[in-house]
N, C-alpha and C positions, 0 to 999 in steps of 0.2 A: 662238422658243426663248429661254428665260431665260438671261441671262449670270450667271455666278457673281459677278463683280465688274466694274463699269465705273467709270471716272473721267472725267467730262466736263471737269472743270477742277480738277485736284488742287491742294491747298494744301500747300506745303512747310512742314513744322514749324508747324502751326497753333497759335495761342494757345488757341482754343476749338474744340470740336466740338459741334454741335447734332445730336442723333441721335434717330431715331424709327423705330418698327417698324410695318410695314403687313401686316395679315393679309388673307386672301382676300376677305372679304365686301365687297359693293359699297359699303357705307357707308364702310368704311375707305379704299377707293380714292378716293372722292370727297373725304374728309377730308384725305387725303395731298396731293392736288392743291391744295386750298385752304391747307393748312399751308405748302406751298412758296411759294405765291403771296403769302401773308401775310408770310413772311420776306423776300421780294423787295422789299417796300415799306419795309423798315427801314433800308436803307443799312448793311448789316453790314460789319464790318471785312474787308478782303481776307485777313486771317489767320484768318478763321472758316471752318471746314470744315463743310458740311452732309452728313450721312450718313443715307441712307435704307436701312433694313434690311427685307427682306421675307421672309415665310414663305409659300411657295406662289407662286401666279401674281401678277405685277404687270401691271396694265393698261398697254397701250402708251401711252395718253395720259399716265399718271402717269410712265412712264419718260421720255417726251419732255419733260415738264415738269421732271423732275429734271435732265436734260441742259441745258435752258435756264437753270436756276438754278445750274448748276455743282456739283450734288450728286453725291457718290459713291453708287453703288447696289451693295448687297451682298445676296446671297441666303444664308439660313441654314436649317438644319433647325429644325423645330418643337421646342419643349420637350417636348411630349407631346400626348395627346388628352384629351378630357373636361375636367375642371377644370384639368388640367395646361396646357391651351392658353392659359389666362389668364396663364401665366408666360412666354409667348413673348417678352416684353420683355427678359427676362434674356439671350436669345440674341444681343442686340446688343452685349453688353459686351465680348467679345473683339475685335470689330471697332472698337469705340470705343477700347480700349486700344492697338490697333495703329496708330492715328493719331498717337500720341505727342504729342498736344496737352497743354497745361498744364491745361486745364479741360474738363469735359464738362457739357452740359445734356441730360438724358434726358427725352424728351417722349412724351405720347400724341399721336395724330393729331388729336384734336378740340380743339385749342388755337388760339386766335386772338390774335395778338400786337399790342399797342400800344406795346411797348418792345422793345428788343434783349434777348432773354433772357440773353445772355452777361453783362449787367450784374448778374445775380442771383448770380453766383459770388463767392466770397470765399476767400482763402487759408486752408488748414489746417482747414476745416470742411465738413461735409456739410450741405446745405440742402434742405429739403422742407417742405411745409405739413401740419400735423396734419389728420387726417381731418375732413371737413365735419360728420359726425355720428358717433355711437358705432357703428363698423362695423369688426370684429364687435362684438356686444353685450358690455358690460363683463364679464358673468359668463363668457362664452365666452373672451374674451381673458385673463381672470384664470386660467382653467383651462389655457389654452395656455401661458402664462408659467410656471405651476407645473410642467407636464409637461416643459417645456424646461429646467428647472433655475433659473428666475429667480423663486423664491417670494418673495424679499425685495423685489422690484421693485413699486413702488406705482403706482396709477392716479391721476394728479394733473391731467391736462389736460382742460379743458372745451372741447369742439369749438365752433368759431365759430357753427355753425348749429344746435346742439342747444339744447333748452330748458334754462334755467338751473336745474338740479336736480342735487344731489350724486350721484344715481344715474346720471347721464349722463357720468361721468368716464371717460376712456380714458388710454392711455399717451402721453406726449409724442412718442415715436418711432413711434407708429402713424400713419403718414403717407399722405396721398392719393398714389397712384402716378402721377398725371398729369404731374408735373414734379419732377425732381431736379437739383440744381446742385452740382457738387463738383469738387475737384482730382483729376486722374488719379492722383496719388500715393496718395490715399485709396481711389480706385476699385480700384486693384490689390490692396489688402488686402480690400476689401469684396466684390469679385466672387465669389471662391470661397465665402466665408462666406454671402453672400446666396443663392447657388445651393443650398448645403447646407441652410440653414434653410428655404428654400422647399420643398425636397424633404421635409424633416421635416414641415412644415405639411400637405403633401399626403397624409401618412399619418394625419392626424387627422380623417378623415371621420366617424368615430363621434361626434366631439364637434362639429365645425364644421358638418356638414350642408351646407346651401346656401351657407354662408359659405366653403366650401372654395375657391371661385373667387377669394378674396382672399389666396391663399397667397403670392403675390409680395409683397404689402403686409406681411403678417405676417412673412414671411421677412426683409424689410428691417428691421423692428423688432427681431427676434431677433438678426440679424447685427450691428446697431449695438450692442445690449446686450452681445453676445458680445465684440466687439472694443473697445468703449469709445471709439469714434471721437467726436471733437468734433462738435457739432451746433448749428446756428443756424437756427431755424425761419423759413420764408418767411412773409410776411404773406398774409392771405386775398386781397388784391388781386392777388397774383402767381400765383394759381391759383384763379380765382374761378368757383364753380359757377353755372351758369345753369339747371339742371334741377330745382331744388327747388320745392316748393309756395310760393305767394305769401306765406303767413304766416311762412315761415322767413326772409324778408327784412325783417321789420318792424324788427329791431334794426340794420339795415344801410342805412338811408335815405341816408346821405351817402357811401357807399363809391364809390371811383373805380377800378374794376378796371383793371389793366395787362395782365393775361393772362386771356383769357376761356376758360373750360372749358365748351364749349357742349353736349357730349354729343349728343343727337339734336335739339337745339333749332335746327333750320335749316328754313326754309320752302321751298315749291316754287319760289319766286322766287330762291332761293339766298342769302337774307339770314338772318343769325342772328336769332332771335326775341327780342322784348323781354320783360322780366320784369314790367313795370308799375310799377317804381320809377324815378322820373325821373332820379336821379343815375346809376344803373346803366345805364339805357337810353340816356343820352347817350353813354356810352362804347361801347355796342353800336352805336349809330348812327355813331360815329366809325369803328369798325372796318368796318362795312358800306360806308361811303363810301370808305374806303381801298382796299377790294378790289372796288369797283363794277364794274371792267372784267372781273372774272371772270364776271359775270352775262351778259356778251355774248360770252363765249368758247365756241364750240361744243363744245370738249373738256370743259369744266367742266359745261356744260348736259347733255351726254350722261351724264357720270358721276353728276350729281345726279339725273337722271331714273331711272337704274338703281337708285340707292340708295333713292329714295322708293318705287319699285315694289316692292323687296324688303321695305321696312318695311310697306307696305300689305298 
């Protein structure tokens, strides 16, 4: 039976909270275990709280891993069904605020860390990385901005992995939702606005179509515009995508990722898969070496097998 909240090793008045949301699917359960294992290799400050928030069931192996890592486990209701389910990450925000930490790092489960993510926070600014490519398409984003009352807002950001073409511009606050780093003082203002604008985006199905699943991302952009919060973009290395086609990495031969966003790029042996770019792959190898003991852990092997079976 799921517990609503458990604290294996609570941190009193943490400096930072690292939070992530786990959905039901087998791949997320496997990613959550590896996420926790990755963090355990970093020598985090004892004043860092890890917060695992789950919607629906949490695999016993993941719960045990959370206990071993001293993570707090909290169950929350889903944001909704259909496209709304992609906004489940917003459901962690009240629990994050309740920690009363100074800073929060909000993460997807499919991240592999080569640095302490808490080092990405800065005072008085919200940090995230602009989208890898124009997503949603510029024309759609332009129409959403107009409908939301931001007609004067310009698209000026060239995504790192988009072809260098003026037609590929997006808004600088249209950010990849895999990692946000910000002070809780700003999150207190951002949380209700983010939720409100995500709900607005979910009503725009006639325009967004399949892009409706990015309502959390669009909601963040609109909330930041609405509130005028200070923003300092993360570098690509701090939320580096590994799922793109090989040609997209041609301009990134010398990148040295610090946070790997691997998506489904994990093999049956439990290793994150290479890209074919030596500089990037050396960092992937470093990550794989750091978490090598996961590949001999029966709990991880079982979760990995379940995740790969579901994918197949």
